[in-house]
C-alpha positions in Angstrom: -6.2 24.5 15.5 -8.8 21.9 16.6 -8.1 19.3 19.2 -11.2 17.1 18.8 -11.6 14.1 16.5 -15.1 14.2 14.8 -16.5 11.4 12.8 -19.6 9.2 12.2 -19.8 5.9 14.1 -22.4 4.3 11.9 -25.0 7.1 11.7 -24.0 8.7 15.0 -21.7 11.7 15.3 -18.9 11.1 17.7 -16.3 13.5 19.2 -13.1 12.2 20.9 -10.7 14.4 22.8 -8.1 14.0 25.5 -7.1 10.5 24.3 -3.7 9.4 23.1 -3.5 10.0 19.3 -1.6 6.8 18.9 -4.4 4.7 20.5 -5.7 2.3 17.8 -9.2 2.2 16.5 -9.4 -1.4 17.6 -8.5 -0.6 21.2 -11.1 2.2 21.2 -13.8 0.1 19.6 -13.4 -2.9 22.0 -12.9 -0.6 25.1 -14.8 2.7 25.0 -17.3 2.0 22.2 -18.0 -1.6 23.5 -18.2 -2.7 19.8 -16.7 -6.2 20.2 -17.5 -7.7 16.9 -14.2 -6.4 15.7 -11.5 -8.9 16.9 -7.8 -8.7 17.5 -5.9 -11.6 15.9 -2.4 -10.4 15.1 -2.2 -6.7 15.9 0.0 -6.1 12.8 -2.4 -6.0 9.9 -2.0 -9.6 8.7 -5.0 -11.6 9.7 -7.9 -9.3 8.9 -9.9 -10.2 12.1 -10.0 -6.5 12.9 -11.2 -5.3 9.5 -13.5 -2.3 9.6 -14.7 0.0 6.8 -13.9 3.7 6.5 -16.3 5.8 4.5 -15.3 9.0 2.7 -17.4 11.6 0.8 -16.9 11.6 -3.0 -18.4 13.5 -5.9 -20.8 10.6 -6.5 -21.6 10.0 -2.9 -19.5 7.7 -0.7 -16.5 5.5 -1.1 -16.1 2.7 1.5 -12.8 1.0 2.0 -11.8 -2.0 4.2 -8.9 -1.2 6.6 -7.2 -2.9 9.6 -8.3 -1.3 12.9 -5.4 -2.9 14.8 -2.8 -0.5 13.3 -5.1 2.5 12.6 -4.7 5.4 14.9 -7.8 7.2 16.1 -7.2 10.6 14.4 -7.6 8.7 11.0 -11.3 8.7 11.7 -11.6 12.5 11.6 -14.1 13.5 9.0 -14.9 10.0 8.0 -17.5 7.3 8.7 -16.5 4.2 10.7 -18.5 1.1 10.1 -18.2 -2.2 12.0 -20.1 -5.4 11.8 -22.6 -4.1 14.3 -23.8 -1.5 11.9 -24.7 -3.9 9.0 -27.9 -5.4 10.3 -31.2 -3.6 9.5 -33.4 -1.8 12.0 -35.6 -4.9 12.0 -32.6 -7.2 12.7 -32.4 -8.4 9.0 -29.0 -9.5 7.9 -27.1 -7.5 5.3 -26.8 -9.3 1.9 -23.2 -10.2 2.5 -24.0 -11.6 5.9 -26.9 -13.6 4.5 -24.7 -15.0 1.8 -22.2 -16.1 4.4 -25.0 -18.0 6.2 -26.4 -19.5 3.0 -23.0 -20.8 1.9 -21.9 -22.0 5.4 -19.0 -19.6 5.4 -18.5 -19.5 9.2 -17.5 -22.0 11.8 -15.9 -20.7 15.0 -16.8 -17.2 13.9 -13.7 -15.4 15.2 -12.7 -14.3 11.7 -16.2 -13.9 10.3 -16.8 -10.2 11.2 -13.6 -9.3 9.4 -14.6 -11.3 6.3 -18.0 -9.6 6.4 -16.6 -6.1 6.4 -14.2 -7.0 3.5 -17.2 -8.3 1.7 -19.2 -5.2 2.5 -16.4 -3.1 0.9 -16.4 -5.4 -2.1 -20.2 -5.2 -2.3 -19.9 -1.4 -2.6 -17.1 -1.5 -5.2 -19.8 -1.6 -7.9 -18.4 -4.3 -10.1 -19.3 -8.0 -10.0 -16.2 -9.9 -8.9 -14.7 -12.8 -10.8 -12.7 -15.3 -8.9 -9.5 -13.3 -9.1 -11.2 -10.1 -7.8 -12.8 -12.0 -5.0 -9.5 -13.6 -4.1 -7.8 -10.2 -4.1 -10.5 -8.5 -1.9 -10.3 -11.3 0.7 -6.6 -12.1 0.6 -6.1 -10.1 3.8 -8.6 -12.2 5.8 -7.4 -15.5 7.3 -9.7 -18.4 8.3 -8.3 -21.3 10.3 -11.3 -23.7 10.2 -13.9 -23.2 7.5 -11.8 -23.1 4.3 -12.1 -20.4 1.7 -14.4 -21.9 -1.0 -17.7 -21.2 0.8 -16.6 -17.7 1.6 -15.6 -17.0 -2.0 -18.9 -18.5 -3.1 -20.6 -16.0 -0.8 -18.6 -13.2 -2.2 -19.4 -14.0 -5.8 -23.1 -14.3 -5.0 -23.6 -11.3 -2.7 -21.5 -8.9 -4.7 -22.7 -9.7 -8.2 -25.1 -6.8 -8.6 -25.5 -3.1 -8.1 -25.3 -2.2 -4.4 -28.9 -1.9 -3.1 -28.6 -1.7 0.6 -29.6 1.2 2.9 -26.0 2.5 2.8 -26.2 3.0 -1.0 -29.6 4.6 -0.7 -28.3 7.2 1.8 -24.9 7.7 0.4 -25.5 11.3 -0.6 -26.9 12.2 2.8 -24.0 10.6 4.6 -21.5 12.4 2.3 -23.3 15.7 3.1 -23.0 15.0 6.9 -19.3 14.3 6.5 -18.8 17.5 4.6 -20.5 19.2 7.5 -17.9 17.8 9.8 -15.0 19.0 7.6 -12.8 21.6 9.0 -10.0 23.5 7.1 -8.1 24.0 10.3 -5.3 21.6 11.2 -6.0 19.0 13.8 -3.6 19.2 16.8 -4.0 16.8 19.8 -1.7 16.8 22.8 -2.4 13.9 25.2 -0.6 11.2 27.1 2.8 12.5 26.1 2.1 12.6 22.4 1.7 15.7 20.2 -0.2 14.9 17.0 -0.5 17.4 14.2 -2.6 16.8 11.0 -2.1 19.7 8.6 -4.6 20.5 5.8 -2.3 22.1 3.3 1.2 21.5 2.0 2.3 24.8 3.3 1.0 23.9 6.8 2.8 20.5 6.5 6.1 22.3 5.6 5.8 24.6 8.6 5.0 21.7 10.9 8.0 19.7 9.7 10.3 22.7 10.1 8.9 23.3 13.6 9.3 19.6 14.6 12.2 18.2 12.5 12.4 15.1 14.7 8.7 14.2 14.3 7.5 10.9 13.0 5.8 11.6 9.7 2.8 9.4 9.4 1.1 8.5 6.2 -0.9 5.2 6.1 0.6 3.9 9.3 1.0 0.4 8.0 4.6 0.4 9.2 4.4 3.0 12.0 1.4 1.3 13.5 3.5 -1.7 14.3 6.1 0.5 16.1 3.3 1.1 18.6 1.5 -2.3 18.7 4.5 -4.6 18.5 7.5 -2.6 19.6 5.7 -0.4 22.2 7.6 2.6 21.0 6.8 6.1 22.3 6.2 8.6 19.5 6.5 12.0 21.1 5.6 14.0 18.0 3.6 12.7 15.0 2.8 14.7 11.9 0.1 13.1 9.8 0.0 13.8 6.0 -3.2 11.9 4.9 -5.5 14.9 5.1 -3.2 17.3 3.3 -5.0 18.7 0.2 -3.6 17.4 -3.1 -0.9 15.4 -1.3 -2.4 12.2 -2.6 -3.0 13.4 -6.2 -1.9 11.1 -9.0 -1.6 12.8 -12.4 0.2 12.6 -15.7 1.8 15.8 -17.0 4.7 16.7 -19.2 5.6 13.0 -19.9 5.7 12.2 -16.3 3.5 10.3 -13.9 3.5 12.3 -10.7 2.5 10.4 -7.6 1.9 12.5 -4.5 3.7 11.2 -1.5 0.4 10.7 0.3 -1.1 8.5 -2.5 -2.0 5.0 -1.4 -1.1 2.0 -3.4 -4.7 1.7 -4.4 -4.8 5.4 -5.4 -1.9 4.9 -7.8 -2.7 1.4 -9.0 -4.8 2.3 -12.1 -2.2 4.8 -13.4 0.6 2.4 -12.8 -1.2 -0.4 -14.6 -1.8 1.7 -17.7 2.0 2.1 -18.2 3.7 -0.7 -16.4 1.4 -3.8 -15.9 4.2 -5.7 -14.3 4.6 -3.0 -11.6 0.9 -3.2 -11.0 1.0 -7.0 -10.6 3.7 -6.7 -8.1 1.9 -3.9 -6.2 -1.1 -6.2 -5.7 1.3 -8.4 -3.8 2.2 -5.7 -1.3 0.1 -6.6 1.7 -3.7 -7.0 1.5 -6.4 -4.8 0.2 -6.7 -3.4 3.7 -3.0 -2.5 3.7 -3.0 -1.1 0.2 -6.0 1.1 1.1 -3.8 2.8 3.7 -0.1 2.3 2.8 1.5 4.8 0.6 4.2 4.6 -2.1 5.8 7.7 -0.6 6.0 6.0 2.8 7.5 2.9 1.3 10.2 5.1 -0.2 10.8 7.4 2.7 11.2 4.6 5.3 14.2 3.4 3.3 13.8 -0.2 4.0 16.3 -2.3 1.9 13.4 -4.8 1.2 10.7 -2.3 0.3 9.1 -3.4 -3.0 8.5 -0.1 -4.8 12.1 1.3 -4.7 13.6 -1.3 -7.1 10.9 -0.4 -9.6 11.5 3.4 -9.1 15.2 2.9 -9.5 14.8 1.0 -12.8 12.4 3.6 -14.1 14.7 6.5 -13.3 12.2 8.1 -11.0 12.9 11.5 -9.5 11.9 12.4 -5.9 10.5 15.9 -5.2 11.8 17.0 -1.7 10.5 20.0 0.1 11.8 22.1 3.0 9.7 25.1 3.9 8.8 26.8 0.6 11.9 25.4 -1.2 11.8 22.3 -3.5 14.5 20.2 -4.9 14.5 17.2 -7.1 16.8 14.2 -6.5 17.2 11.0 -8.6 15.8 8.1 -6.6 19.2 6.4 -7.0 20.8 9.2 -4.8 18.1 9.1 -2.1 19.2 6.0 -0.2 22.4 6.6 1.7 22.6 3.7 4.2 20.4 1.3 6.1 17.3 3.4 6.9 19.2 6.5 6.0 18.2 9.0 3.3 19.2 12.2 1.8 16.4 14.1 3.5 17.7 17.1 5.4 16.4 18.2 8.8 12.9 19.7 8.3 12.6 18.2 4.8 10.0 15.7 3.6 9.1 13.8 0.4 6.4 15.6 -1.5 6.0 13.6 -4.7 7.5 10.9 -6.9 7.9 11.7 -10.7 8.2 8.7 -13.0 9.0 9.3 -16.7 6.4 7.7 -18.9 7.7 4.8 -21.0 9.2 5.5 -24.3 8.3 3.5 -27.4 10.1 0.2 -27.5 10.9 0.0 -23.8 10.4 -3.2 -21.8 9.9 -3.3 -18.1 9.6 -6.2 -15.7 9.7 -6.6 -12.0 10.0 -9.9 -10.0 9.3 -10.4 -6.4 10.7 -13.5 -4.7 9.2 -14.4 -1.3 8.2 -17.4 0.7 4.5 -16.7 0.2 3.2 -15.4 -3.1 1.4 -12.4 -1.5 1.4 -10.6 1.8 5.0 -11.4 2.4 8.3 -9.5 2.6 10.7 -10.0 -0.3 13.8 -12.1 -0.1 14.8 -10.5 -3.4 13.0 -8.0 -5.6 14.5 -7.2 -9.0 13.3 -4.6 -11.6 14.5 -4.3 -15.2 14.0 -1.7 -17.9 15.4 -2.3 -21.3 15.6 -0.5 -24.6 17.1 -2.3 -27.6 18.3 -0.9 -30.9 19.1 -3.3 -33.8 19.5 -6.1 -31.2 21.9 -4.2 -29.1 21.3 -2.8 -25.6 20.8 0.9 -26.1 20.0 1.3 -22.4 19.2 -0.8 -19.4 18.4 0.0 -15.8 18.4 -2.7 -13.0 17.2 -2.1 -9.5 17.4 -4.6 -6.6 15.9 -4.8 -3.1 17.1 -7.4 -0.6 20.6 -7.4 -2.0 22.3 -4.6 0.1 21.7 -2.3 3.0 19.7 0.0 0.6 17.6 -0.5 -2.5 20.3 -0.3 -5.2 21.0 0.0 -8.9 23.2 -2.7 -10.4 25.3 -0.1 -12.3 28.3 -2.4 -13.0 25.9 -5.0 -14.5 24.2 -2.4 -16.5 27.6 -1.2 -17.9 28.5 -4.8 -18.8 25.4 -5.0 -21.0 25.0 -1.5 -22.4 26.0 -1.3 -26.1 26.4 -5.0 -26.5 24.1 -7.5 -28.3 21.2 -8.8 -26.1 22.4 -12.4 -26.3 22.6 -15.3 -23.9 26.4 -15.1 -24.0 26.5 -11.5 -22.9 23.8 -11.9 -20.3 25.7 -14.9 -18.8 28.8 -12.7 -18.6 26.8 -9.9 -16.9 25.5 -12.5 -14.4 29.1 -13.0 -13.2 29.4 -9.2 -12.8 26.2 -9.1 -10.8 27.7 -11.8 -8.4 30.6 -9.4 -7.7 28.5 -6.3 -7.4 26.5 -7.3 -4.4 27.3 -8.9 -1.0 23.8 -9.8 0.4 23.2 -10.8 4.0 21.9 -14.1 5.4 18.8 -13.6 7.5 15.5 -15.3 8.3 14.2 -14.8 4.8 17.1 -16.2 2.7 20.8 -17.0 2.8 23.3 -14.8 1.1 24.0 -17.5 -1.5 20.3 -18.0 -2.3 19.9 -14.2 -2.8 22.9 -14.0 -5.1 21.8 -17.0 -7.2 18.2 -15.6 -7.4 19.4 -12.2 -8.5 21.5 -13.8 -11.3 18.6 -16.0 -12.4 16.2 -13.0 -12.5 18.4 -11.3 -15.0 18.5 -14.5 -17.0 14.7 -14.8 -16.7 14.3 -11.2 -18.0 16.5 -12.1 -21.0 14.4 -15.2 -21.7 11.2 -13.3 -21.6 12.4 -10.5 -23.9 14.1 -12.4 -26.7 12.6 -13.9 -29.9 14.5 -17.1 -29.1 12.2 -17.5 -26.2 9.0 -17.3 -28.3 7.9 -20.7 -27.1 8.4 -19.7 -23.5 5.1 -19.2 -21.7 5.3 -16.9 -18.8 3.7 -18.4 -15.7 0.3 -16.9 -15.1 -0.7 -15.2 -11.9 -1.8 -17.6 -9.2 -5.4 -16.6 -9.3 -7.7 -17.7 -12.0 -9.8 -15.0 -13.7 -12.7 -17.5 -14.1 
């Protein structure tokens, strides 16, 4: 076991010990490190003022990703490089290309949000592809500005990030990666400080042993939910088991007709594979938080926290996903529809954890769609999320799966509605009859996001919309494009 966090702060090796493992990177930067370019705006991963960049070694050199420092716990830095706005200027004081572009395009006024924008631009600069308007929008969607307006910032993004990365970071990427590998340690990280025990296993077997030894521990993946327990709810977390450094836990692979998503895979890790098979699922995934959130948040965490308004469970329900659960050396497989038992309650036994999600690859002739309804288009929690998978044979419904979020205490299949449609012609008349069944199948709540009546009506209309978009009689119907222009 090792009890010291080791990482690169810019080019400097840092070691941290005897500090609470649930202390955030933002608190440490502004306090101990005296790096105050990184700002606190919301303390919940929404505004982007705290954006920093984490660097990890890869086969080609380095991968740099923008993340929110305000909900990132210090142990996440272990074995990585942390970059803040202070690290971007050259030894001679010269601005980085993304900073220079912000100046040239008048992208800053009060300056409070500017360091966060600059760090998101830095990550985009190192993405290696010239961004169109949509890509620039997506990269900056997690950064809010209250005074400048976004056009000059987007202009700066498209100018600065248009070419091959040519800064000193790109030039020294292999050297930085080698230094990070030198910091790597196959031993688990275990920190006990300020009333918190933090364990970061390195293998699945070590993880299984840790969960058996601490069945009441908080299992931490990306921390995009758990981080708020600390920063907003001020909850004490006596024992935390982090999964992000477990070897192969984030692997995403296709085998045996199944897409297997490791429970530690982030949204961004899984996005390309999801897009190959279910473009609608990928479009919805891009609406789950910002790039900073998707660089940390995991699909496994979204499932295991069992929120009734999580956005991936409805899709997984409609796609007949299977969850791989593990306790010690034993595995079991459970249909996703049997995993959610009640509000925030799951079928996980004591000492058991979610290891992977297995999604059958689509069969020929299947149609899949998912619709997220929220007050804001992106970075908002759903009022209703509906997912639909359909297979027709000679105009009849051979099979249909419907999953909803926001309609019950759990993400739930609409099994009665499915039964009302299965085996019948895929017609407006039969869909209208099924909409009536759907009204009786759920009893949604009224809350700050929507009334029960609104949710019920939206759910019915999503079924109708799916029918409209999948029938030849709707050939003249043009599906509304994504909000962002690709120009």
